N, C-alpha and C positions, 0 to 999 in steps of 0.2 A: 665400784671404784674402777672408773675408765684408766687403765696404763698405756706410757706415751711409749711406743717400739718405733726403732730407729731403721729408716727403711734403707734398704740396700743402695752403695753408691750408682749402682748400673740401673736401677730404676730415675734416683734421681736427675740423672743424665739426660734419660730417656724423655723424663717430664719437662728439662728445659728446651730441650734440642723440638720439642713437640712445640712449647708456646714460641719460642722463637723462630719459628715456622708458620705457626698460624698466624701470629701476630704481623710479622713480614706478609704475609697474601691480605691483611687486612688492611696496612697502612699503605700497600700497593694502588689499590681502588681509590681509597682514600687521597692519598697525595696524589695521582698521575696528573692533575692539570698544570701542580705544583712543578712535579718533575719532569716534563714534558721540555721546559725552558734549560734545563738543563743538559739536554742531550744536543748537540750539534749535529748539523746537516750530513755530516762525514760521517757522525756513527751511528744513521738509521737510513732507511730506502723508501723512505715513504715521506711527504708535505703535505699539509694542509693549506691549501691557495684564496687568498682571499682577494676578492675583487670589489673596489667602491670609483662609480663612476654617475656618468651621467650617459642617457640614448636620447635620441631624436628625432624626428621623421623630418623630410624636408619641407621645412615651412612651418613647422611644430614648435611647441616649449620643449625645451631640455627636462628630464625626469629623472633624480637620480636613482639610483638602484646599486643595491650587493649583491653577492654571489659567492657562494664556498665551493671550490671544489678541491681534488686530489689530485697528487703531483706523487708517480712511482719513479724509481729507478732501480737500476740494478749498482748490485752494494760492489763491481770491479772494476774498472778504469777499464776503457775499452780500446784496445790496438788493433791496427788493419787501414788500409788502405780503399777510401773511391775514387773510380775509377768513373771515366766520361768516355764512353766513342759513341759515334752516331746511334742513335734512336736503343742506345742501350747504356744502363747505368749498373753499376756493378760495385761491391765490398768485399774483399777479403781479409781473411787475417796473416795469410804469407804471400809477398810478392810473386812468389813463384805457386802455386795455385791458384795462377791468372791463364785462362785457356788460351793454347796456344793461336786460335783463331781471331781470341782478340787483341783490337789494335787501339787503347787508348788515344785519347788526344788532350785529354788533360785529367791531373789525379791530386787529392788531397789527399796527407798523412794523419794518421792519430795517433800518438806514443803513450803509452802507459802512466809516463811521468808527469802529461798533460791534465790528469785526474779527469778525465769527461766521461763521465758516465751514461749508459745508453736508457732514455725515458722512454719505460715501459709502456706508461696508461697517464694520458693525461686527461682528465674530463673535469666538466663544469657546464652550468647551464648560466644563458644570458639573457634579456628581457623577451624575446624572439624562439630563443632556439636553444637548442642542445651539441655541446660540442664533446666528442669524444676522440681520442687519440690513442692508437696503440701500435707497438713496433715488439716485434720478435728478430732484429736482425742477427741471420747467422753469416758467417764467412761463405762465401759465393752465391750470396743474395741479390736479386736486383732490388734494387727502391726510386719511391719518388720526394721522401721526405723525413728526413730523422732530424729528431730533435737529444741534441744533449746537454747535460747539465754536470758543472762543475761544482759541487756543493761546497758553501762554504763550511770554514771551522769556528761558525756562530749558530746558534739555532734559529734564527732569521733570514730570509736573504730579498731585496737587498741589502748585504751587511757582511762587512768582510770580505773574502776574500774568493768567492764564487764569480763565474763566469754564466753564457749561455751561448748555446753554439747551434746555427739550423744548417741544413745540408740538403742540398734539394736538387734537382733539374731545371727549376724555376721555371720559366714561362712553356708549358710544352707546346705551344702554337710555334715557339722561337729555343727549344730546348738547349742547354749550357748546365754545365756542372754549379752552382751556386754557391758560396758562407758565405755566411751570413753572421756578428756577433747580435742575435735575436731570434725570437723565435717566430716562424710565421706558418700561420694555419692559413689554409685558404679553397676553396674552391672555385675556379675561373669559370667552370662549367655549367654552373646553377645563375638560374636568374629570380633575381639580381644575384651576383656574384657573393660570396662570402667569405673576409679578407677580415685577418686580422693579426698584428703584429704587435708582439710583446718585449719590452727591450728589460737590459740588463737595470737600468737605474730607476727602473717599481714603475712604469708608465706601462699603458699601452693605449692602442688607437685600432679602430679599425668599425667595418661596418656588415651588417647581417640581414640576413633574412625580412623583407618586409611584413610591416604587422597586418592582421588584417584587415581585408576593405583599402590599403592602401597597393601600389605601386613602386613606391619609393622605398630605397634600404633601409635599416637604421642606422642611424649613425651612433660610434659606442666612442668611451673616452674617460679616461679616469688610469686609478695606478693598483699596483697588486703587491702584493707579499706573500711569501712561505714560507712557512712556520714546520721545526723539525717535529715530526709523529711520531716516537719511539715505538717498537715493537713489545708487546705486553712483559716480552720473558725480560726484554732489558730493563724494567721499572720494576719487574716482581726481583730482578737479583739486585738490583741498584737497593734497593729497600730492605732487602734482606740482608746485605751487607751493613748498611748503616746500623742494623736494629741488633745483628748480631757482635758488632764491634761495640756499639755502645752497652750492651749486655755483660761481655766480657770484660769494660773498663769498669765495669762495678762491682766485680766479684771482688768479696778481698784475696788476698797473698793466703794461699796455705803455708 
């Protein structure tokens, strides 16, 4: 006859903890798409960007397209000043670090309270070419174009209180310090030129490389949306907290 034996309390505790952990891991993978919407853009450092619009070549019909890209940004607000002097553009985190022989004629400062994050990567494909923007701006470095993103306190943007900021040298043929409340990506040295403007209201316009067999640029226009992408450990931590809380709530009082 089999006899029931009482397991030690320590063994029960270990098995319960293991079950909770394994259950949380499994749930995190199953529920990841659902959990993504619960994280705001301020709580993560990466977003999936969806473009939807139309493109056409001069004299041709418009063709709809969609594209999904990646946006990555720093987890801390940028703080420092951008300086412009003839033929030189400089960023420093402390004005005391400005070289003695540098005589700026204009400047623009960003403070931590603004909550603008440095865009470190922005990549996506369009019908005739691919875009890849990267930045590792550090104090004392020169720059041509810097994108800043104020993450919204919502899972998506445009929505909520986010913002876009572009700081650049403008047209290198007539350089100046340019600050704009939109993102600009372009290459006026290309033939034909490539230019793309992305606005905080969720729209974009621009023109891209000419398709094969054509000398006319490809015109683009449409809408875009950024959606928060939570880090795997954030999703796992949330799932474990939910399961752990539910498990403990179900336990009878001793």
